[in-house]
C-alpha positions in Angstrom: 157.1 37.7 19.7 154.4 35.0 20.0 152.9 33.5 23.2 150.9 30.7 24.1 148.1 31.6 26.4 147.1 28.9 29.1 143.8 29.5 31.0 141.9 27.5 33.7 138.7 28.6 34.8 137.9 27.5 38.8 136.3 28.3 41.9 138.3 31.1 43.8 140.0 28.8 46.3 141.7 26.8 43.8 143.1 29.6 41.8 146.3 30.1 43.7 147.1 26.5 43.4 146.5 26.9 39.6 148.6 30.0 39.6 151.6 28.2 41.3 151.6 25.8 38.9 151.4 28.4 36.1 154.3 30.3 37.4 157.0 27.7 37.3 156.9 28.1 33.2 155.5 31.8 33.1 158.3 34.3 34.2 156.3 37.3 33.1 153.7 36.4 35.9 150.2 35.1 36.2 146.9 36.7 36.0 143.7 35.9 38.1 140.9 37.3 36.2 137.8 38.0 38.4 135.9 38.9 35.5 134.2 41.8 37.9 135.3 44.5 40.0 133.0 43.2 43.0 134.9 40.3 44.4 132.1 39.6 46.9 130.0 38.4 43.8 132.6 36.1 42.3 131.7 32.4 41.8 134.4 31.5 39.4 137.7 33.0 38.2 140.2 32.4 35.3 143.7 31.8 36.0 145.8 32.8 33.0 149.6 32.6 31.9 151.9 33.4 28.9 154.2 31.1 27.6 157.0 32.2 25.2 156.8 30.2 22.0 160.3 29.4 21.6 162.1 26.1 21.5 161.0 24.9 25.0 157.5 25.6 24.4 156.4 22.0 23.7 158.1 20.7 26.8 156.5 23.4 28.9 153.2 23.0 27.6 153.4 19.1 28.3 154.5 20.2 31.9 151.8 22.4 32.5 149.2 19.6 31.4 151.0 17.0 33.7 150.9 19.4 36.6 147.4 20.5 36.3 146.5 16.5 35.9 147.8 15.8 39.3 146.4 18.8 40.7 143.2 17.8 39.5 143.5 14.8 42.0 143.4 17.2 44.8 141.0 19.6 43.5 138.6 17.7 41.0 137.0 20.9 40.0 139.9 22.0 38.1 139.3 21.4 34.2 141.4 20.7 31.3 143.5 24.1 30.3 142.5 25.8 27.2 145.7 26.9 24.9 145.3 29.9 22.6 148.1 31.3 20.3 148.3 35.2 20.7 150.1 36.6 17.7 151.7 39.9 17.3 150.3 41.8 20.2 150.9 43.4 23.7 149.1 40.8 26.0 150.1 42.8 29.1 147.5 45.5 28.2 144.7 42.9 28.2 145.6 41.1 31.4 146.3 44.3 33.2 142.6 45.4 32.5 141.4 42.1 34.1 143.0 43.0 37.7 140.5 44.7 39.8 140.7 46.4 42.9 140.0 44.3 45.9 138.1 45.2 49.2 139.0 43.1 52.0 137.5 43.3 55.6 136.3 46.6 56.8 139.1 48.9 55.6 141.6 46.9 53.6 142.0 48.0 49.9 144.5 46.1 47.4 145.1 47.9 44.2 147.6 47.0 41.2 150.3 49.9 40.8 148.6 50.8 37.4 145.0 51.2 38.5 143.7 54.4 40.0 142.0 54.6 43.4 140.5 57.3 45.5 141.2 56.1 49.1 138.1 57.0 51.2 138.1 58.0 54.8 139.5 55.1 57.2 140.4 52.8 54.3 143.9 51.3 54.3 145.4 51.1 50.7 148.1 48.4 49.7 149.5 48.6 46.1 150.6 44.9 45.2 151.3 43.8 41.4 150.8 40.2 40.3 153.9 38.2 40.9 155.3 34.5 41.5 154.5 34.3 45.1 150.9 34.1 46.2 148.4 35.8 48.4 146.4 38.1 46.1 143.4 38.8 48.8 141.3 36.3 46.8 141.3 33.3 48.8 138.7 33.1 51.6 141.7 32.2 54.3 143.4 35.3 53.5 140.1 37.5 53.9 139.5 35.8 57.2 142.9 36.4 58.2 142.3 40.4 57.2 139.3 40.5 59.3 140.9 39.2 62.4 143.9 41.2 62.3 141.6 44.3 61.8 140.1 43.2 65.3 143.4 42.4 66.9 146.1 44.6 66.0 147.0 47.4 68.1 149.3 50.5 67.5 152.8 49.7 68.7 152.2 46.1 68.5 155.0 43.5 67.4 153.6 40.9 65.1 154.9 37.7 63.5 153.5 36.2 60.1 154.5 32.8 59.2 154.4 31.9 55.7 154.2 35.3 54.5 153.9 34.7 50.8 153.5 38.2 49.0 153.8 39.7 52.8 149.9 40.8 52.2 149.1 40.2 56.0 152.4 41.7 57.2 151.5 44.7 55.4 147.9 44.7 56.8 149.4 44.6 60.1 151.8 47.4 59.3 149.2 49.6 58.3 146.9 49.1 61.0 149.6 50.5 63.3 152.0 47.3 64.3 155.5 49.1 65.3 157.2 45.9 64.1 156.4 42.8 61.8 158.5 39.9 61.4 157.5 38.4 58.0 159.0 34.5 57.5 158.8 32.5 54.4 160.8 29.4 53.4 160.2 30.0 49.7 163.1 32.5 48.6 161.0 33.8 45.7 158.2 34.8 48.1 160.8 36.6 50.4 162.0 38.7 47.6 158.4 39.5 46.6 157.6 40.4 50.0 160.3 42.4 50.6 159.6 44.3 47.3 156.0 44.8 48.4 157.3 46.5 52.0 159.3 48.9 50.1 156.6 49.7 47.5 154.2 50.4 50.3 156.8 52.4 52.6 156.8 49.9 55.1 160.3 48.7 54.9 161.1 50.1 58.4 158.2 48.3 59.9 158.6 44.7 58.2 161.5 42.5 58.5 161.3 39.6 55.8 163.1 36.6 56.8 164.0 33.4 54.9 163.0 30.4 57.0 160.4 28.9 59.2 159.5 28.8 62.9 163.0 27.3 63.9 164.5 31.0 62.9 162.1 32.9 64.8 163.7 33.2 68.6 161.4 35.4 70.6 157.9 35.8 71.4 155.2 38.2 69.9 152.3 40.1 70.8 150.3 38.7 67.8 151.1 35.5 65.6 149.3 34.8 62.3 149.9 31.8 60.3 147.8 31.4 57.0 149.6 28.2 55.9 147.8 24.6 55.9 146.5 22.6 58.4 149.0 19.8 58.9 152.0 22.6 58.7 150.2 24.2 61.7 149.7 21.1 63.6 153.4 20.2 63.1 154.3 23.8 64.2 152.4 23.4 67.2 154.4 20.3 68.2 157.4 22.2 67.4 157.0 25.2 69.7 154.7 27.6 68.0 153.2 28.5 71.4 156.6 29.7 72.7 156.5 32.4 70.0 153.6 34.1 71.7 153.8 36.3 74.4 151.4 35.7 77.7 148.2 37.1 76.8 149.2 37.1 73.0 146.8 36.0 70.1 147.3 33.6 67.6 145.5 33.5 64.3 145.7 30.5 62.1 144.1 29.5 58.7 144.6 27.5 55.6 142.3 25.3 57.3 139.4 23.3 55.8 136.1 22.7 57.7 136.9 19.1 58.4 140.4 19.8 59.6 139.6 22.5 62.1 139.0 20.3 65.2 142.4 18.4 64.8 144.2 21.9 64.5 142.3 23.1 67.9 143.4 20.0 69.6 147.2 20.5 68.6 147.0 24.0 69.9 145.3 23.4 73.0 147.6 20.6 73.7 150.2 23.3 74.0 148.4 25.5 76.6 146.6 28.0 74.1 142.8 28.5 74.5 140.7 28.8 71.2 138.8 31.9 71.7 137.0 32.1 68.3 136.4 30.4 64.8 135.6 32.1 61.7 134.5 30.7 58.9 133.8 31.3 54.9 132.5 28.7 52.7 134.5 25.5 53.6 137.6 27.4 55.2 138.1 28.3 58.6 140.3 30.5 60.6 140.9 30.2 64.6 141.7 32.3 67.1 143.7 31.3 69.9 145.3 33.0 73.0 148.1 32.3 75.3 147.0 32.8 79.0 148.4 35.2 81.4 150.9 34.2 84.1 148.7 32.8 86.7 145.5 32.2 84.9 
């Protein structure tokens, strides 16, 4: 069978937005090629997808070009896509070699199932294959959240992950010793991917994946993480996000650009939370907030 490879080279923080566009027309999955096994040295990545050359190929190519054109108005750094016809070859072998092992925070290692890796003392290994939900560990906000979880998760803790995507943060919390993690997402595809990842990492007994959003969460948790978007966090704050946090509990929020951080902080403090930490990588920010103990 023939395939049409579509590729775009972008800065790392734009990669998942491009991958989401590609995923609509590439049921075999999307590749994010770092070009190196050292993700700390990555300045640009190449996002690739493979469109089946069939009766719908012209329509799918046009829709990809249109979607990227609209995305360019949000991310001006996104260039025009490059299309290459791939004839009579197994393209999966090529892209599998481009997926590296990622090291996040101090302890977390993320590897695809087909790669070999010898785990080192004190490391936590996650096995995650590319899919149609995103949360690869490449985006700075994911890295910031992983670092915060390494500092905040305590053995036996109950954790809530809002907007779980692939479930990567839920898995990190479980591997760090959380007794129970509720992972919530309003995308049915993300829910399916997160459930599969929980099973593949022998964490299904710790992680419950729920289709929904804040309204479907009825009880408070010791730790809440929400790596979403700034305006969604502000809306959630007004809709009772603080009530899903136990007294003395911690909230980690990210998906926030530097210029949006003050607005998010104001929204959280208006609900009685205290901002205790601000972490930043490039233009992206993660905030840690605490809910006071009774009587504080």
